[in-house]
N, C-alpha and C positions, 0 to 999 in steps of 0.2 A: 659149371663154370661160374666163377665169381667175378662180376663186372663192377668196377669201382670208378668213382671220381676222386681225384686227389690233387694236392698241390705239391710241387717240387721245385725248388729254387725260384719261388715266386710265380710259377706258371701253373695253370690248371690243365690237367690231362685226364683222359680216360685210360683205363688199363684193366688187366686181368690179374687177379690175386691168386697165387698158388703157393700153398704152404706159407712160408714167411717172407715171400718176395712178391713184388708187383711188376708186371710187364707192361710198360707204356705202349699205347697203340699209336703208331705213326699217323700224324694228322693228314698226310697226303694219301693214306691208304684206307682210312676208316672215317666214319661220320664224326663230326665234332661235338655232338650232343648225345646224351644218354637216350632220350626218346628215339632219335633216329637210329642209334645203334641197336636198340631193342627191336625196332620195326624191321630192320634188315638182318636180324640175327641169323635166321635160317640160311640166308644166302651167303653170309659172311662166316659161318661157323668153321668151315675148313680153314679159312685164312686166319681166324682167331686161334685155332688149335696150333697152327704153324708158328704163331708168335711164342708159344710155350716151349718150342723145341730148341730155342736158342736162349742162352743166358745173357747174350750181348745186350746191353742197355737195361737189363733188369735192375731193380732197386730193392734194397731191404725195406720191409714195411716200416721199420722204425726211422727210415730216412724221409718218409713222406707224411703229409697231413691228410687224412681221409676226410672227404666231404660227404654230405648227404647225397646218395646216389641219384636222386631226382631233385634238382635245385628248386624248381617252382612248378609243381604239378598243376596242370590246368584244373584238374579235379582232385581234391584230397578229401575223401569220404570216410567217415567213421561209422561204426556199427555199435549200437548199444544193446545191452541185455542179450548177449549171444552165447553165454555159458550158463548152464543151469545152476551151478554153485554161486555164480555172481548174482543171478536173479534171486536166489534164496536169501543171500545176505542183504539184498535191498528190500525184501518183503514185497516185491512187485509180482504181478502175474507173468507167466511165460507168454510172450507175444505170438500172435498168429501170423504176423508179417514183420519183416526185418525193421528194426528201429534205426533209421539212417539219418545222418546229420553231416554238415559240412565243417571241415576245418579250413580256415583261410590259408592259402599257400604261403603267406608271409610268416606263418608260425614255424615253418620248416627250419631246422638247425642241424648242425653237423655232429657226428660222434665227438665226444670230449669237449664240445662247446658248452658253455654254462646254460643251465635252465634258470631263468630269473624268476624269483618270487616277486610278484608285483607289489608295488607300494600301496595298492588299494585293497589288498586281501592277503591273509595269511593261510587261507584254506587251499593250499597247493598240493595236488595229489598226482600220483603216478598211475599209469595203466599200461602194463606190458602187453604187446599185441603182435601177432603175425600180420604182415601186410602183403598184399599181392600187387603186382605192377602190370598194367596192361601193355601188350606189345603190338596189338593190331587195332585198326578201326573196326568197330562192330556196333550193330544195332539190332534189337529184336532177335537175340539168339537164345537158344535153349540151354539148360544146364548141361546137357550132353555135349554141346558144342563149345562150352565155355573154356575147357582145358586148352583149346587151340589158340585162344587169344591172350592167355597169360604168358608174359615174358619171363617172369620170375618172382621171387619172394624176398622180402627184407624184413627188418624189425622196425617197429614204430613204438615210441612212448607217447601215448595219447594223454599228454599232460593236461590236467583239468583243474580249473579254479572253481571249486564247488559252489560257492555262493553266487558267482556270476553264471554258472551253468544253469541254475534254477531261475534266474531272472527272466529267461525267455524260454518258451516251450520248445524252441528249435535246438537248444543247447549250444548254438554256434558261438556266442560270446565267450562262454566259459571254456571253450575248447580251442580258442584261436589267438590267445595272447602271443605276442612275439616271443620266440624261443621255445614255444610249447609244442613243437612237433619234431623232436629228435628222430632221426631216421638213419638207418645204416646197419652195419658198417659198409655193406655192399649189397648187390642183388645177386642171389643165387638163381641161375637160370632154371626154368621149369622142367627141363629135361633131366635135372639132377636131383629132384626132390619130390617126395609125396607130402603135399601140404596138409593132409588130414591124419598124420601120425607123427607129430613133432612135440617134443617136450618143451614146455615154456616155464621159465623161472624168472622171478624178479626179486632183486635184493635192494634193500635200503641200507646203505653202509654194509655191515656184516650180517644183517638179519634177513633171512629168507621170508619174503612177504607173500609171494604168489607162486603157485606151482600147479600146473595142469598139463593137459595134452590137447592138441588141436582136434583130436577125434571127438572131443566133447562139444564142438561147435554146434549150435542149434541150426543155424543156416550156414551151410558150408560155402567154400569159395565159389563153387560153380553156381550154386543157387543165388548167391549175392549178385553175380554178374548177370544172370537171367533177369533178376528183378530190375537192376539198374539199367540194363540195355533196353528194357521195354519202354523206358522213359526218355533216355538221352543217348546220344552217340558217345561211346567210350573210345578214347584215343590213346595212342602210345604215350607212356609216361604218366597216365592217370594212376593214382594210388588209392587203394581201398584197404583200410585197417579193419581187421575182421572182428574186433571186440576183445574184451579182457575177461579174465576169470576172477574168482573171489580173492580177497586179500587186500583190497584197496584201503587206503588210509582212512577214508571217511567213515568206514564201517568198523573201525577198531575202537576199543574202549580202554583208555582214552584215545582220541583221534590220533592217527598216525601220519599226520601231514608232513611233507618235506619242508625243511628249513635250511637257511644258508649254512654252508659247511657240510651238508650231506652229500652223498654220492648215490645215484640210482643206476643199477645195472640190470639189463634184461638179457637173458640168454635163451636162444631157441636152437634146439639140436638141428644139425644139418646146415645152419646158417652162421652162427657165431654169437657175438655179444655186442651190445650197444651200451655204452656207459657215459654218463654225464654228471658233472658236479652241479650243485645248486648254489646260487648266489643271490644276494638281494639286488633288485633292480636298481641301477644307478639313478640317483636323483636328477642327473643331467639328461635323462632319457626323453626329454621333451624338445621338439625342434620343428621348425618350419623352413622349407627350402623353396 
């Protein structure tokens, strides 16, 4: 099942996407936020399936504007160096422990929304990634238990400003610029997908830049949850982007950075595609309120 956030006639809704239509969820029958919907999914599954049996009130996908499925995750965690081919292109050693970092939730942006190249750097790079979304509260769970706490999967572009990434050993600054967390187009629920056998491709304009399969993850989704839950309580709506494969712009010769006028598209089998244009950051992007 594909669960989405979207705007229609100026109002935000939750809904189910099926083929080329979206089925809004009545606000008086279902939770009003995606984390709450994911938390209650098992109890609501039958009612959700019932929504698909009637076309009354359904909308064509091209009538709505899709939003990032999680608006502001409490935790937005990235994983570095999690594909062997990406490690090889960096020249670094394979880690014995997951390389984890935070993306600030203010970087989250919607499908088709612009990715801004910041005025303070031209080293703007893409990273196509599978992301898992937590659906239960959990702490200190094993990899064998982890499947039960994943609500579903989505696509994330872990946009990176490379010179700012290396300014701090945590990487957080270079990973957290506003608009540098495109997410979507929806969440595919965990009961519909095998996260460890998905084809991943990233295009910059018409050029295929990245191509791999999630079976090549060094630390798989369940191992990542085991590691993270040993430190902190994971909560419904937390997002973990699982890492990128080879083909990033920083390792191309010459460098293959994104520039205004480009479009980056990430496709993951079983989920869909996430596409965003690239624009220059507006000079008026400074404010105090």
